[in-house]
N, C-alpha and C positions, 0 to 999 in steps of 0.2 A: 302267340308269343312272338311271332316274327313282326306283327304290327306294333306292339309294345316295344320291341328294340328299335325299329325304325323311329318310332315316336321319340323315344329317349335320346337316339343319335341326333334327330332334329333339334331337340330341346338344347342338347349340348352344344351343337354347333351354333345355335341361335344365341346361347348366352355367350359363347366365345367371341362371336361377331360383335355383340353389343359391348364387352368388355374390351375389344380392340379398337372399335371406335371411340368409346370413352377415353381409353388411354391415349390414342391419337389426338384427341381433342385438347386433353390436358396437357400433353407434349407439345402441342402447337401454341396453346395459350402460354405456357411457361415461356418458351422461346422467344415469342413476341414481346413479352414483358422484358426479357433479359437484354433484347436487341435494342432497346431505347438508347440513344446516343445523346450526350450532353456536350455542348460548346463551351468550354470554361477558358476565360482569358485570365491568365495569371500575370499580375504586376511582376516587374523585374524585382529580383531579390539577390541580396549578397549573402551567402553561405559562408560563416566564418571558419577559419582553418587553425585557430590556436588551440592549445592543449586544454585550456580550461573550458572552451566552448565543446569541444568534443567530449570531454568528461562530463559535462552537463548533459549533452545529448545522449549518452549512454545511460545516464540515471533518468532520464525521460523515458528511454527505451525499455527500462525494467519497471519503472514504478507507474506506468501508464499502460501495462499489460500488453505492450507490442510483443514481448517475448512470449506470451501466451499462445499467440498463433504463429509467430514467425520463429519460434525457438530461441534458447539463449544465445545461439550463434548467429541467429539472423538466417539461418539456411531453410527455414520452413519447418512447421510442426503440425501434427494432425489436430484439427479442430472438431471435425465430426466424422464419425465413422460408424453409420446406423443403418442397419439392414432395410429400415422404412425410409428414413430422410435421405441418406445418400453418403457421400464421401467428400469431405473439403479439407485441404491443407493450406495453411498460409504460404504464399510464394517465397522461394528463396531470394532474398534481398542482397546477397553478397555477389561478387563478381566471378564466383566459381562456375563451373559446368551445370547448366540448367538454372542459373542465377540471372536476376534482373538488374543487379547493380552496376555492370558496365554498361548498360543501355538506357538508364533512366536519366533524365534531365533534372534540373532542380525544379523545373516547372511540374513535371511528371509527379515528383514527390508531393509537391502541393496539392495537385489534383487529387491524388490517392488518398492523402491523409484528410484534408478538410473537405474535400467534396465527392469522395468515394467513387472517383471516376479513373478508370485505366487509360492506359495508353491508346487503346482502340477508340476511345471516347465512350464506352459503354460502362454502366454502373457496375461496380465492383460488388460481388456477392460475399456475404459473411465478413464484411469489412466494417466495423463500427464508426463510420465516419461522422456520424450524428454526434457521438461523444467527442469527436476531435474537431469539429467544424470550427470551434471558437478557440482552438489552441493558438496563443499568442506567439508571435514571432520570436519572442524571448526563449520559447520552448521548441518551436518547431524548426528554426533555422539551426540550432545547435543538434538537435535530432538528425536532421539531413546531413550535416557535417559528420556525426558519429557513423551513419550508416555508409555513408562515401568511403569511409576507411576501414571498415570491418574486414578481416581477413577472408579471402575467397574460401569457399567451401563447395565442393562438387555434389550437388544434390539435385536430381531431376524430380520435379513435384508434378504430380499429374493434375489435370484439369479437374475443377469441381464437378462433380457426377450427382446430379438429383434422382433419387428414386421416386417412386409414386407419392408418397406422404410428403417428401420435400417439394415436389413439383405442385402439389396442392397448396402447400404453405407459401410457395412463391406467387401463386395466383392469389392467394387469400391475402397477402402483403406482410405475413410474419417472417418470410424469407427473402422478400424482395430487397433489392439494393437500396442502400441509405440513400443514394443520390436522388431518389424520388422524393425524399421529404427534407432535404437540406436546401435553404435558401442561398443559392449559389451568388447572390448578388449582396448580400449582407456583409457589412464591413465588420472585419475582425478586431476588437477593441484589444488594447494593451492589457497584459495581465496586471491584477493587482500587485501591489508591492508584496515581496515575500515576507512573511511574518506569520506569528502565532494568532491569527486573525480570523473571524468568521468569513471575512469577504474572501481572502486567499482560499480558504477552505472550500468555499463554494465553488471556485474556480477549479480546484483539484477534483471536486467531487463529481464534475462532468463525466469522468471516466467511469464512475460508479453506475450511472444512470442506464446503461445497455443492459445490464442484468437486473438492478434493483428498481428500475423503472424511473418515469419522470418525476415522481414525488419521492422516490427512495423508499416507499413502503413495500418492496419486494413482491414476493408471491411467485407464481409461475412464469418462468421465462418463455415469452411465445416462441422465439425461434431455436429453443433448446429441444434436444432429443426428448421424447416422452418420459423416460426414466430419471431424468435429471430433477433433484430435488428443487423446491422453490427457493428463491433467494430471500436471504434475510431482510426483515423488515428494518430499515436504519432509522426510522423516524422515532420520536421519544413516547410512541404508544406504550403503555405500561403492560398491556396484556401480550403482545406479539413483538414488540419493537424493543428500542434500547432504553425505554424509560427507567428501568431499575438499574441500568449500568452506571458505572462511574467512569471517569477518564482513565484509570488503571485498568478497569475492565476491558476498556476498548483497545488500550495498547496491548494487553495480552492476547486479546482475540487476533490481532494482526501480527503480532511478533511469534506467538506461540501455537497460533490457530486453535485456541481453546476458549470457549466461552465461560462466564462466570459458574455456571452449574457444572462445569467440568467437560461437557460434551464437546467434540471436534467439530471445526467449520466443515462445511461440505467439501470433499475432496475436488469439486469442480471450480472452487473459488480459488483465484490465484493469489492466496495470501501470501505464498512465500515472496512473490514479487513486490506485494504492497509492504511486506516486512522489510523491505529495503528503504523505504521511505525514513527521511530523517525524522527525529523527534519533534522538530518544528513543524514539518509537514503533517504528522499524525496530530499534533496539538491543534493545527488549524483545522483539520478535517472534523476534529471532535467540537471545536468551538463553533462550527457551522451546523453539525448536525443536531446539537441541543437546540438550536433556534429555529429548525424546520418544522412544519406543521404536524402534530402527532395524527397518524391515521392508522387504520386497521390494515392489517397485511393485504397487499394486492390492491388496496383502495387508490387507484390512479386517477 
């Protein structure tokens, strides 16, 4: 019996050593990937200060889902709190205690939004800058103007903490900073003219691609917690997409979070923010969605 116990203890110690070494390697690889820095030169910009521009910036903040991560008051909100993935909150963008608003320059805002790069030059995690990389000045500059004048809120936001599965996803690339995949030298085109056109809808739909994928065919969201439902297929596919929907169905889904069959949209869908889009913006989105290639769910 004594030999059996000694053997069992050796086995347990051996397993613990292997697990410790494996975790150490995973942690090291995660930190190495997150430590990459980016030198981003930002051309001089002039941020507007008039009331109309600030109001438009507030509209962009809500309807481009910024409030989903930063909170409706821009003081930071919980993004992920999962025992396997980790914990991540959007930073406090106000000038209150714990906020960044009093320290960020105009160039810092541009680097964060379009390039996914923080003030330390490192890639921001859980910041969907791939969807914002082509945000035109006509939206980005008013957004900055809005953020610079939001009321201060005291809110200390903890650093992002990755747990084992989250670290593995960082290494795999699902949770890696968007800065890795952005062409930081690409010229940002002007936004299409505002209107109920497919062209303007395509510009607005860039915001949707973080969850619904590059082809908008939905499916499993790679960087989401395991228990999150798949994203809706937004293509005209008749089996899993919007092929049977009408424009009125689309409006009801966004405004009331209800599908044509009466089921509710996923609670992780920031539909209450998209519901504040204007009728013209939703018509533009619909005009675009009916033109994209029909694909089966998750077929990217």
